[in-house]
N, C-alpha and C positions, 0 to 999 in steps of 0.2 A: 772367325771372330774372336778376339782376344777376350779373356775373362773381364778385364777392366771396362772394355767397350759395353759388353753385356750388361755390367752393373750399372753403368752411367744410362743406358736405355731403360733399364728397370726403373731407376730412379725418376726419370723424365716422365715415364708413364704413370706412376704413382702419384707425382706432383700434379699432372693434369687432371687425374680422376679425383684428387682432394680438392682441387680449385673448382672442379665442375659441380660438386655437391654443396658448395657454400654460396651464400649471396654476398657478393662483394660490394655491399652498400650498407650504410647505416646512418642513424640521426646524429646530428651535432648539436650537442647542448640539449637544453630543454625547450620544448615547443612553447610559443606564446599563446595565450588565451585572452579572448576579449568577450566580456560579459555584457550584453546589451548595447543599446537600449532596445534594439528590435531582434537581435540575434545572439547566439552563443558560437564564437568562431575560435577554432584551433588552427594554429599555423606552425609547420615544423621546417626544419632545414636538414637536407641530407648532402652527403659527400658527392653522390652521382645522381643522375636522373632517376626520380622515383618512380618504380613501376609496381603497383600493387593496389591496395584498397585502404582507405582511411574512414573508419566506421565506428559507431556506437556499439559498445560491447552488447552481445547476444542479439543485436538487430542487424546483422550484416546482409541478410537476404531481403530485408524490408526496403522497398523503393522509398528514397527520400532520407534513408537513415545512413547511407554510406555514399562515398564518392570514390570512383575508380580512375586510376591513371595507367595508359596503355602505351606501348613503345610505338613510336611513329604518329601518335595521336594527340596525346596531351601531357607527355611526361614533363616533370619539372623538378627543380631542385627545391622548391618550396610548397610542398603538398599543403592544402588547405581545405577545411571542411567547415561549413556553418549551417547551423539549423535555426530557423525562426522560432521565436518564443511561442507563435500561435501553433506550431506543428510539433510541440514537445510531446503531446499525448500520442502522436502516431508512432513515436519511437520508444514508448513506454516510460517516458520521463513526466514529471509532475512538479509544478511549482508549489512549494509548501510554505505556509505562513509560520514563523517562529513564534511560539507561545509568549515569549517574554519580550523580545524586541519588535514584534509584529512585522519584522522584515521577511521578504519573500526570498527563498533559497531553493536551488535545484542542484542535485549531485548526479554526475554520471562518470562514466569511463569511456575514453576514446582510445582506439587501438590503430596503430600504424602497422599494416600487414604488408611485407615486402613480396608476397606472391598473390597473384590474382585468383587463386583457388583454394589454397591450403595455408594452414598455420605452420609457421617454421620457427626456428630458434632465434631468428633475427627479428621477429615481431616485438613491438614495445607497446605498453599499455600506460596511460596517464589518467589518473583520476582528477576530475575538475569539480570544484565546488564554487558556484556563483551565488552571491548575495546581492539582492536588489533592495536598496532602501526605500522606505515609504516617505513620500513627501507630505509636509504639513499643508493643508489647504486653508487659506485665510477667507473668510466669508464677510462680505461688506453689504451694507443696503444704502442705497441712495434715495434721498426723499427730495420730491419737488414740491414746494409750497406755492399755492396759488396767491395767497395774500403776501404783503410785504412784510415778513416777520425776520427780525434779525436773528441769526444764529448765534445762540450763547456758548454752545460747546460741541465738540465732535468726540465721539466715543468709538473706538476700535476694538476688536477682540478676535480671538481664535476660539473656535468651537471645537470640542473634542468629539469626535465621531464615536457613537456607541458601537459596541460589539455584540453581535448576535449570538445567542445560545440556544441549544436544543434540548428538550427534556421530553422523554416518553413516560407517561404516567397510566396508572389503572383507571378505568371508569370513563365517564363520559363528561366530566367537569374540567374545563381548561384552567386548572389551578396548578401552577409550577410548584408550589409548596407541598403538593402530595408526593410521597415516596415514590422514586423511580421505578418503573417496571422492568426490573432486570430479569425476573422470572415470570413468564406468562404461559398460558396453555393456547393451543390454537384455537382461534374463535373467541377468545377473550376480548371485551370492549377495551381499548387503549386511546390515548389522546396524544397526538404530536403537538408540542407547544414550542414555538420560537419566540424568544424574548430578547430584550436588550439588557446589557450589563448596568446600564443607567438610563433614567428617563431624560429625554431631550426635547426641547421646544422647536428644534429646527429639523432633526433627522428622524427617520423612520426606517422600516425594513420592509423588503419584499422577498418572498420565497420564490426562487426561479426553479430549480430542477432538484429531484431527490432520487437517489438509486438505493435499491436494496441489494446488498451483495454478500457473498460468503468467503471464507477463507481461501478456498481453493479457486476464486476467480470467477464464479457465477455471479451474474448481476442482471438486474432488470430496472428499468426506469419506472417509478410509481407516481411521480409527479412531474409534470412539464409545464413551466410558466405559470406555475400556481394552480394547474388544473390536473385533476386526477386522470391517469391513464387506465385505471380499473376501479370503477366505483364499488366493486364488490369487496374490496379490501380497504380502501381509503377515500375519503371525501377531498373535494377541492378545498384549497386553503381560504380560510375566512380571516379577517383582519378586525382587530380591536380598535379602540379610540385613538386616533393619530397614528395609526400603524406602529404603534409601541409593542404590539403583541400580535402573533399570528397563531392559528391553530387549525388542526384538521382532525376529524373523528375517524378512526380506523378500528379494524379487527386484526388480532393477532395471527400472522401468517409465517410461513417458514419454507425453506427449499427442501426438497427430498434429500434424505440422508444427512442432513445438517442441522443442529440445533442452534448453533450461534448465528446471528445475523446482524450485519452492520448496516445502519441507515446513513448515508452520505448525502448532505444537501449543500447546494449553494444558495446563499441568502445575499441579496443587494442592499447596500445602503442607500436610501432615497431621500429626498427633501420633501417635507410636508408641504401639502397644499393650503396656503392661508388665504384669508380674504384679500389682504392687500398685496399679494405676491403678484408681481407684473412680469410676464415673460415677453421678451422682444420678439418681433416678427422673424420668422426663419430660424428660430432656435427650437430645437427638438425638446419635447416634454418626456423623453424616456427616463430622465432622472427624477420625475415628480412621482411621488408615491401615489398608487392606485388603491382605491378603496376596496375593490374587488377584482379578481382576475376575469379576463375575458375568455370564457370557456365555450362559448357557443360557436357553431359553424366550424368545428374542428375536424380535420380529416383523419379517418382511422388508419393507423399505420401498424406494422408488425412491431414485435417487441425488439427485434434486432435493430430496426430503424430508430426506435425511440432511445435505446440505449446509446447508439452511436452518435446521437445528436446532443447528448447530455453535455451542458456547459459546466464542467467541473475541472477545467484545467487550471485554475487560479491565475490567469493572466491579466485579469481585470482587478485593479486595486480597490475598486468599490464592491467586489464580490467577495464574501467571506466563505470558506470551505468548513462546514462543521460536520461532526459525525458522532454517533451514538451506538452502542453495542447493546444487544438484547438476546436473551436466551429463550427461545420458544420450544415447549415440550409438546410432542403430538401424543395426545392422550388416547388416541385410537391404536398406538403401537402395542401389541400384546406384551411386550417386555416393559412398557410403561403405563399400562392400563391403571395400575394401582398406586402409581407415584404420587406422593404428597409434596407439593412444592413448599420450600421453606420461605418464611417471611424474609424481605430483602434485608441484607446487612445482619442476619441473626443466624446463629448456629443451632441446630437441633440438640437438645441435651441427650447424653449417652445414658441409655438404660442400664441398670445394675447387672442384668443377665448377660449384657453384651461387653462387659468390661474385660472378661477373661477370654474372649474369642480371638483367634488368630486367623486372618484372611490372606490368601496368596493366590496367584494365578494357577489355572489348571495345569499349564505346561511345567511350571516350576514343581507343582505338587506331583505330577506323573514322573518327572526326572528324579526327584528326591526319593520316591518310592522305589523305583527301579534301582536306584543306587543302594538304598538299605537292603533290598532283597539280594542283589548281587554281593553285598558285604557279607550278609548273614550265610548265604551259601558258601562263599570263599572261606568263611571262618570255620563252618562245619566241615568242610572238605580238609582244610588244613589240620584241624584238630584230629580227624579220623586217620590221616596219614601220620601224624605225629605218635599218636597212640600205638599204630600198628608197627611203626619203626621201633618203638621202646619194647614192645612185646617180643619182636623178632630179635632184638639185641639181647634182651635177657634170655631167651631160649638158646641162643648160640653160647652165651657165656656159660649157661647150665652144662651144655654138652661138652665144652672144653674142659670144664672142671671134672666131669665124670671120666673123660678119657684119660686125664692125668693121673686120676685115682686108680 
């Protein structure tokens, strides 16, 4: 076999190996995204039949959060994946309401993976940001007069929906003007107060579900449909006049090994029940405000079942998701037994004898001490060696001078 023929064979083998380790397919252009009204859909176009997985980032192994394409089964050059808005929470997504525009928005990342099992250099990820605009609702009232009275004028108007707020205050008085309970001890009496941003003659509020959660993801439902799930820590929701205010009596609680706790609630906007309000037959009264929650004959369920059934996905435009943060100190902890809680929004004054103190972590202090000791020993040894060298040099010089003489 000639050297040229051997070279040609080696080049062909290397080319085949190189082509075998790459995926000969890619996306064409940018995928198209469709936001709503019922689903979020992403659709891409590939050069060849797509074999792989199209999924939501970090949720590839969750059923319903990814769609796979297999050879000889369902390959296509237009891979598509859609997720219903009602299933967003199953894939770690959440509709959030913008604080200024009041629009609902959701942000996620979709990944086109060209391998059914592994992540490869051919994979492409796309960030998707969907915004759902809130519609204005026009409310009208029709009057049927028994007597023959001539209509003088017709008035139309648009009622502005109130927005609910949540305040957690100290004590047993449902007064939202009391300073918020940002710092409390375990067992302190507190009050949950849901209020509206402005008074309304038409709308009221209803508290649906509330969760208590920590930063590391632990959570438990404490209120379900306005009813307490644990009467040892919080009471069922009570409503004020015309459902303009709601409140619940509670006792400060916390999760183990976590001082900060977030209270997240879903609050529904409802229509007040008036004397002259007529509801047609066959129309549900779910949108009518209830004066008190129906808490009797409730089935006892586990904490996991209660948390899983929480209606906090934000898909209903009449339901507002509000939250509040609170720090709860465990007074029975040995390291915090003598802790004095500061007043909200106030800083404790610095005592004169503490002004000259310097605080640092134990690890930093130990490292600094070790460094200083090492430096001191090294300096002492270097000084000793230098003195010894000078003395030796002086002795040799004296001997040389004596020999010359």
